[in-house]
N, C-alpha and C positions, 0 to 999 in steps of 0.2 A: 673856888677853883676846884678846876678837874684836873686830875693826872692821870696822862698815856702812856703806857709802856708795850701794849698789842699792837707794834703797829712800830710807826717812827716816835722817838719821846714828844710828845707835844704837853703844854701846858694852855687849861682855855679859862679864860675871866669871862666871868658877863657874855659866855658865847665866843666869845673871839680866842683866838690862839694868839699867845704873848710870845714876844721875841724873848727869848734863851742864849743868844749868841752862836759862838762855832761850835765844833762836835765834841772836842774837850770841856766846855760846860755842859753840854748834852749828856755828858759820858759820867763826867761828877753828880750832876743829876739824876740819871739813872741809877747810878749805885748809890744815892742816898732814899731813892723811891725802893730801890729792891728790898732795903734792911731800914725801912723806915719803921720809926721807933725804937731803934736800938742808934746806941753809941757808935759810928762808925771812925775808925781811927785814921788819922792826918794821913799815915804808913799806907793804911790800906787802900784812902781815896788816891793817891800819888804814886801808888800800883795803879791805879783803874785807871786813871789818865793817863799815865807815859809810859808805862809797861816798866822793863827788867833795865833799862835806862833814864832814870832821869834827870832832866838838869841839874844843875844845879842850886838854881833860881828856884825847883820845885813849889819848895813850903811856902815860900812868899808869894809867886803865884797864885798857886791854891789859895791863900785867906783874899788876895784879890777877886778869884775867881765865888767865892763864897760868897763873899760881899756883895758883889754883882748879885745874886741870886737873892741872897737876904733883903736885897732893896726890892727885887719884883715879886718874891710868893711872899704874901700879907695872911695869914691864919684869918677865921672869921670873928675872930677877938681884937684884932687889931692888931696884935704883935707879930713880927716875923716869924713865920715858921718853920725858919732855923737856926737851930738855940748853938751857941758855941760850948763845949765842955772841956773840960780841965785833960782827958785824953781822947778827944775830937770833936765827931759834930750830931746833931740831933735832928733830924726831920719828922716835924709835926703832921700827919696826913690822916683825917675821916679817913678809914678804911672805905667808904662809899662814895668816894671822889678820886678812888683809883680803880682803876678799869680791870687791871690784877685781880684786885681783891673781889673787886665783884664777880669775875670770870667765877673764881676758884670758889667762891661763896655758892654760884647758879649750880657748878657742876654736883657739890656735895649736894644741894638740896634735889637735883634732880637724878642724882645715886639714889640719896633716901626715898624720894618716890615710888624710885622702879622698885625697888627690893620691899617697897611695903605695896604694891600690886598698885600705883594709881600712873599706869602706862602712861597716860595722857598727861599727865603733870609732870613726868618724867623727861615724854619728849618734847614738850614745851619750855622746861629749863635748860635742857643742853643744847639744844635749838639756839633760845633766847642765850647764853653761853658761849658757843659759836660766831653768834654774832656780833658781840663787841670786838672781834676780831678784826683789824684793818691792814693787815698784810702781817710780814717778819715779824718775829715779838721782837722790842732793840734793834731796829733796821740801822737806824742812822747816827751808832756810836761802837766806838770800840770793844768788841766782843772778847779780848782776850781775860778779861776781868769778868765779862758777865754773860762769857758764851756757857755755861754749868748753867746758869735761870732763863738761859733761853732756849736751849734744846729742855730740858725742864720742861717749860712751859707748853711746847711744842710737840713732847709728848702727851701730857697730862690734855689737850688740844684732841690730839687722833687719837687717843684710849677715848673719850669723852663720845667723838662722832663715829666709833665702832661700837659705844655700849647704844647708841642711840640707832642709828642706822639698822643694826639687829632688832631692837625692836618697833621701827618701823616696818618692818617686814614679816613682822611676826602678827602685826595689824593691820596688814596686807594692802600697805602704801607704798606699792610696788614702785611704779613706773615714777614717783618722782625721786626714790631714793635710788634707782635706777639711773636714771640724768646727775645725782651728784655723786654716786661711787665711780662713775669713769672719770669725771674728774678728775678725783681723788685717786685712783690708781693711777693716771698718765701724771699726776706731779709726785706721786708714792709709790714705783713698781714695785719694790721690794718687800712692801707693808702684804704680809699673805691674810692678814685678815679680812682689810679691806676688799683682797682682789675672791678673797673666800665669798664676802658677801653679796660681790659684782656678779659672782657665780650663779648661786642660787638669786636673783632677782631675778636675771634674765632667764633662768630653768622656770619661774614661776611666772615669766611671761610669754611661755612658751618658745624661748628662743637655747632651746637645747643644746643645740650645733655649736651655736654661740659660744657658750658657757664652756663647753668641751674645750674649744678654741684658746680657752681664755687660757687654762690649765695648761695647754702644751706648749705657752707663750710662755708663761711663768715658769713652766717647769725649766725651756730652754735657756731661758736667760739667768736660773740661777745656777744652774749647770754650766752654763760657759762664763756666768763672770766668778762664781764663787768656789765652782767643783762640788756644791752642796743638793740633794734632793727637798723639793719641797715641804713643811710640813705636816705632822699628824693630822692637824685642826684644817688644810689645805688639799690632803690628800682624804680625805673623810667625806666633804663634801663632795670630791671628785668621784669617788667609788660609790657613792648615795647616785648618783648623776649618770656611771655604766651601771648600774642595776636598773632603771626605770628599761622595762623592755616596747615592743612594737606593741604590743595590742593593751596597753594602760592608756589612761583615759588621758585625755592633755591635760597639760600643767593649769595649777598651781596643782603639786601633786600634794596629798597625804604628809608622806615623808619627807621630803623638804620643809614643809612650814614646821615639822615634830623636830626634825633637825635645827631648824632656826633657833626654838624656842630652847633646844639642849645648848648648843652653841651658845645664846647669850647669858645664859646661865651658868655656863663654867667660866666663859671668859667674863665674866663683872667681876673684880678684884677682891666682894665682898661674897663672894660664893651664894651671893641671894637666888630665888628663881627668878625665870623669866618674867617677865613683863606680861598680865592677861592678855588676852586677845581681845579689842575695842572695836566694837560693834558697828559696824554703817549698814543699816540697815533700810533707811528712806527709799522711797520708791523713789524716779528718775524723778525730778516736778517736768510738768506739761511747759515747751515749747512754746506753747502756744496761749500761757497766761497772758489774759486781758483784764482790765481794768483793775479793781477793788485796792487803788494807790491808799486810801486812809485806813480800812481797816489791814493793808500787812502793815502801814507803819506802826500802827498803835498796835498789833500783834508783838510785832519783833522787839517795840517799845519794851512794854510789858512782860515781855518774857526774858527779857536780855537785864532788867534792872533788877540792884540788888535786893536779894531774898528781904521782908518786913518781918519781924518781930517771930526769926526762927520758921519762918515756913515760908512757899513761895505757891500762889493760889492756881489749881486748875483751869486752864486757859479752855473753853467749851464751843465750837463754834456749831450751830443751833442753826437746821433751816429745813425746807421741805426737800426731798427726795430730786436731785439735777441739779440743785442749786445753785454745785461748786464748789461745796464743804471740802472734799477730800484734797481738790487742786489746789484749793489757796491753804487748807492744812501740810502738805508737800513744800507748797512756795515757803511758804512762812517757816517751817523745818531746817530749808536747804537755806536760809536767810539767818540761820540764827547757829546754826549748828557749830559755828567757831566757835561762841562761847559755851560749851559742851565739848568738850577737846575729849572726855572720855567715853566719847558715844554716841549713837541714837539707838534706842531699840525701836519697833513698828508692829504693829501685829492690826492686820483688817479681821477686827471681831465679828463682822455678821451678825450685827444684835438682831436684824428683822427678819435676820433669811427663816430657812426651816433646820438649818442648822447651824445656828449660833457657834462659834468658839466658848468654851467651856474655861475659866479663868483657871483651872487645875489646867490644863494643854496650853494655853497661852505662858505662864509664868514656867513650866519646862522649857517651851525655845525658848525664852530671856534665859534662864538661868543656862544654858547652851552655850550661848551667845557670849555668857558673860565670864566666857571657860572653866564652867564648871562642868566635872567630867559627866558623864551620864549615868554609869554607875552610881554616882553619889548623887545624885537629883530625887530628894522624896519622895514616896509615896502620893503622903496627904496635902492636902489645900492647903492647909495651916504650918503645916512646915513647909511649905513648898514656899510659901508669904515672908515666913519666919526667915528663910535664906535668900530669898529674894532684898528684902528690905535689910540685911546682912550685906549682901553683896554691893549694894546699891549705896551705902554708909559711905559718908567724904568722897566721892564722888562727882563730879559733876557730868547728869547725863542727861538727854534730852529724850521722852516717851510718846510717843506717837500712838492712839489708838483710834482707830477708824473706826466708823461704824459701828456708834456704842448702844446696846441693847437698852439698859438699864444701871443702875447705880450697882445691883448684887455682882453683876458683871464685873464693872469697873471695879468697886472697892481691894476687892485683894492684888489690880494691878499697878496700885498707889506707891511709889517708891514713897517712903518715911525721910527721908535726908531733903534736906532746903537745900541742897544744890542742885538739884536737880529739877527738871521744866517738865510738867507732862500737857499736852495739846491733846483733846479729845472733839471728835468727832459726832454727832447723834443728831435723830430728828425730834427730842423731845428735851425737854429744862435741864431735864434732874436733877432737881427740887429736894430731893431726900442727900443730894450731899453736902455737906460744907466745905467750907473756901471755894467756892466755883466762880468764874469769870465770866459772863454769857455775852456772845457775839452774834447776833442776831441778821443771816445772809440773808437777804433778798435776793430777789432777780435784779438782772443786769436793766439798768438804763441802757434806751434805746440805741444812742453813740456806740456805749461800748458794748453790745451785742452784734452791731456792726461788723466795728472793728477786730469784734473775734470772729463772726462769718470771713471776713476779708483775709483774714492772715489766717485760716484755713482752707479755703480754697483759691484765696491767690487775689490782688490788687485789682490785676489788669480784668478780672470776670465779675469784682464788685464795680469796680470803675464804671465799665460799659456798660452795665445794666443798675442803677443805682434805683430805679423805681421797684426792682423784682425785690433789689438785696432788701431794701423798708419792707415791702411787703413779707417776704421767708421770717427777718425778725420779729416783724408784728403778730405774723400767727406761730411762733414759736414763744409769743410771750415771754422774749427774756429769759427763758431759761436755758442755761449755760446748755444744762443738756441735751436737751433738743435742738438750740444752735448745732452743738459738735454732730449731733446723727444728722443734720440738713447738712453739714459742709462735707462731714463723710458721702454724703449720696451725692453731692455735686463732686466730689474729687476721682470719683469711681465712674464717673462719667462725661465725663473730658466733654465730652459732645454736644452735653446737654445746654440749652442755653438757660440763666436763672430761671427764666420766667415757664420754665415747664413745671419747675420744681414749687415757684410758689402760686402757681394755678392749681395746683394738684392740692396743695394747704390751704388754699381757700375751700376747699368739698369739706366742711364738717363733718362729715360720716367717714372719711377716710382718711382724716387726716394723722390719726395715731398712728393708721398703716405705714403711714409716709416716714414718721420720726424714727424708724428702725432699721438699725445695718447694724450686721453682725449681730457683737454680744449685749451692744448698747440699744436699749427701747425705753423709751419713754414710758409706755403704758406698765411694762414690769418694773422701772421704779416706783410708780404709784403705789401698783398693786401691793408692794409690801408694808406701805403705809395702810395700805388700807384693812388690809387683814390685822391688826395690831387692834383695829375697832370694833369694842364690842357692838353684838347686832342693830340697838337700837341705834347708836352714832351712824352705822352702814345703812341705814333705812333710813336716816335721815340726812345724810349726806346725798343718798341717788333722788330723794324725791325734792330734796334744793337744787340737783342737775337738771330736775326733769321740769320745776318751774322755770328755770332760766330766767330769774330776777337779777338786774346786775348787781343788787348790791338789797340788805333784806336786814330788821331786828330778829329778837331774841322772840317774840308772840309768835311769828313763821313759825321756829320748830316746834315751839310748846303746842298753837294749833295742828299743825299737822298728825303729830303723834300724841296728839290727847294729853297732854304735862302739863304739869304746875307750871309757873314762870321760873323757878328757883329750878328745878329739872331740868329743865329748855335751858336755861343758860351753862347749866352746869355742864348738859351733852355737847354744849357749843364749845366749852371751854377746851373738851377732852378731843374735838376736831381740831380747834386752834392750836393746841399742843401738840398734834400728829401733822399740823402745819397741811394740811387741808382745805381749813378753811383761814381767810384770814379779816383783820381787824380791820377795819377803812380808819387812817388816820385821819382824828377831826380835836381840833381846839375843845370843843363844845362839850360842857359837863352831861349833856343828857345822853340817853341808852346809848349803850355802843349800837355800829352796824359793821355789817358783817356782808364780806361778799365769795367769790369762789374764783381763782384762775383760772384761766380759760380753757386751760390744757386738761385740767382736776375737772371740770365741769364735764366735758370731753369725756373723760373715763368714767365717773360717776353716772354718765348718763347712760354709756355703755352698757354698767353695771346695773341698771335697773333694766335696762332692755332684756337682760339674763336673768336677774333675778328676780322681781318682781311682775306679777300679774297685772292684768290691766286693771282691774276691779280693787286694786289693792291700791296703785296708784289716782284711780279715780277716787280716792275713797280720800285721800290721804290730798288732794288738790282742793277738794269739797271742803274737806275740813277746816282748810287756811282760807278760802273764800269765807265761806259762813265768818271766821276770826276777823276777817278784815271788816265783815258790814258792822259785828259789833263796835268796832273801831270806831266807822265811819258814822255809827250814830252817837256815839258818847262824842264826836265833835261835830257835829253840822246840826243845825235847825231845817228843819221843813221847808220845801220851797213853796213858791207862793199858790195857789191853785190853778190848775189850769198845765202846771209839768207835773213830769215824772216825780213821784215824793220817794225820798232814802226807806231803803227797808228799816222795818223796828224791831229789834229782839226782841225777846223775850223779856218780861219787866224783871226777873230773878236772871238774868242771865247775865254775869259777868265775870268772863273766865281770865281777864289779864289786868286783876286790879293797877301793876306798876304803870302798863300801857296805856290805858285808860287815864289814870293819872295824866301822862302824858299830853292825852290830847286834848283833855280839856283844861289842861294848865297854857297850851300855845296850839289850835287847834290850825291856823293856818302853817305854822313853822312843821307843823302834824303833817297837815295831808302833805305839805310840798313834798318832806323827805319823803312816806311812802307814795308818792305816786306813780314811781316806773314801779316799785313792785308791787302796787296791785293794780296795772297794766298788764302785767307780767302772769298775772293770777287769775285776768279776763281771759286772756288769752289760751294759758292753760285749762282752763274752765271749757272753754268752748274748743280745745281738739279732743277733751277727753270725751263730749256730750253731757255735760254740763250745763244746757242750755238756760233752764229755769237760775242757776246761780250767775252763771254769765250776764242775763242779761241783769238781775237782781245787781251789782256789783258796778255793771256800766253806769245803771241808771243811778244807782247811789252817786258815784262819781261824777255826775254830771246834772242832776237833781235837784242837788243837796246845797245849802247853803251852809257856811259855819261864823262864831262869832265876828262881830266885828272889835275893836279896841278896847283891852281894860275885860274881855272875858261875856259882856254882856251879850245878853239873843235881842236885840231890838224886833222892832216889828218890821216885818219885808216893805211897807209901805213908805217906812222915814226914806228908805233908800239907804242905811246903814248896813245893811247886812251885804255880805261877797261871795262873789262866788266860785269855787276852788279852780283851779286850771283845767280847761279839760281832758281827761286821760288823749294820751296818740293814739284816738281807738281809730283813726282811720286808716294807718298805717296796721293796726292790728286784724281789719276788718280785709287788708287787701291781700293780706297772706290767706293761701289755701286751707290753712286750715282750723282757722275761724269760719265756718258754717253756723251762725247761729240762727236756730230754728224758731222763731218766739212770735207763731203770729197772732197771739192776743194783744200782746202789748208791741207787734207792727209799726203802729204809724206811731206810738208817744219816743220809741229808740231811733226810731228816723230822723224827727226830730229834733230831737238830742244829740 
């Protein structure tokens, strides 16, 4: 059963109200509940129910009332809750079932939390205490015996509200406090402390004239009704507002904020220090955030779940530049901030920029946000880390660290308290940190990308031009940053049909120029990742972009830079870690294949035009072509006489053992997978005037056979040998850049 005194007197059993009878029975029960656990004499109960003039039958009627309540109120052990004693009656009640006791306990815990600096917990407990009330305490009983208890409870409630509101103002929760205070001052016009808090809230909102008018109203009321001036606390708030001159910056003023803290410390019955300021540093969440529903739900679930084994994982969102990591992190941060009532800390670490933030500076800002005086912030990093961990211990804080550059930048910023959650965004996997949980973020699906563009430019425009909308998001490759920039361009040019931008983006040479608006630029985002690469990785990326293959295997990089297979794979790993090269999803256990995002390819090709002379690019393309010829020779069998024969490498040449084994094990499958790559090599050789290699490679692709089933090399006269599918040489030859000038093999090439 549940017992309620903070409003009409009620008893609930199994979630339903239990009938208690008339007003006198409720008064009797209320008296027993107020004194529960203690014996209440019959004389006191008679006085509570009938007052100073009880009837002569009062004792007998009282026994009847008690008997009726005893039948109604049964304890958890099945025995009646009311016990008859020689001197009176005793009501046995679990304090957790009586709303008055729960309220008082919450107030006690809330005050203790404030006294120990746990402002978020203190505010939550004091608000929870206030939420228990359902109206005026002991509202429907005779108050002549219970009026003292009713007044005591009401005073405790209002004092707790004043303490809570003072803390909320110190934490910056001004608008919510102002709304509540306006109602409270209307209900309690003579309560000066509430009025002082409302004046402070109005001033912090920039309404100083309203705050001064509120004081004039209070003074007129007190002088007119009671003949007294306002008290010293209210006068001090008034004087603070009067001292603000016209040249001062708009509120919130530093002085009122300090006064709030001082007032809170003075008003607290224990004389404790004011609660520390609750940081709320999260950036505003993007209004047009689109998609990512499953990712958001997963992150929210893990961040709000109870910490396991005394600690909580560091949630790391990793992905390429412009993929929307920061927007996702901010969205998740706002979703979970209620679970971290002691505040949120935020820092843009600028990890990949030329001026990354130092942990020393970040910790200085965090400590000041946690109410550490500037002069008390230590000078050294080690001391700041210790003080930071001290101030986060015992708190429930959310720490969002955006654009982290690496483990060394992050480690000092991680709180040790298990109640704190950490959300990080970066472009690398941070494998050196313990206890991290990775969420890899990829580009948007086409439907989500179109929805994002729709939200930015307006559904009317995208509805009118669905084909142009689809073309724009395809040219943007599903990259949220590119879509946002494209949308910003369209918003700034309301008279543009979407087809105009779609046509401009279709031109690869100007696409990155078009994807720039204000301080947002796709090219600059990729440049941050590019500049972190070592020179060999940069060179490989540029060469892969010039090659333009839709996908490729690691032997391509090894051949281009004359690397061993292991070194080529390690170089590709660095490019993958930087999110400039993607691994092609596959269920096969064969060697992985890779590809470039279309916008990354355009960026890297620009860098090649700037950084690489033609001779260097020609050398790299030629090396890839020679490597391809080696592998084709391993997978192929010479064609019958009269057709163009595959190129034969030197007998001792074996540059790619693993790739050769793959070609030998499954020749048909290998040639099928490499066909698009080798087509691109033929075109690149032609573009860089490597005529002989272009002819050799085209001839090798069209004029050789590969083993039949079982890996045998049957005689070509048996019909068992099969020819690989021809490359898309017709399309290649149609391109203007492919001008193969091989007169000595012209007839053979034309036949192929």
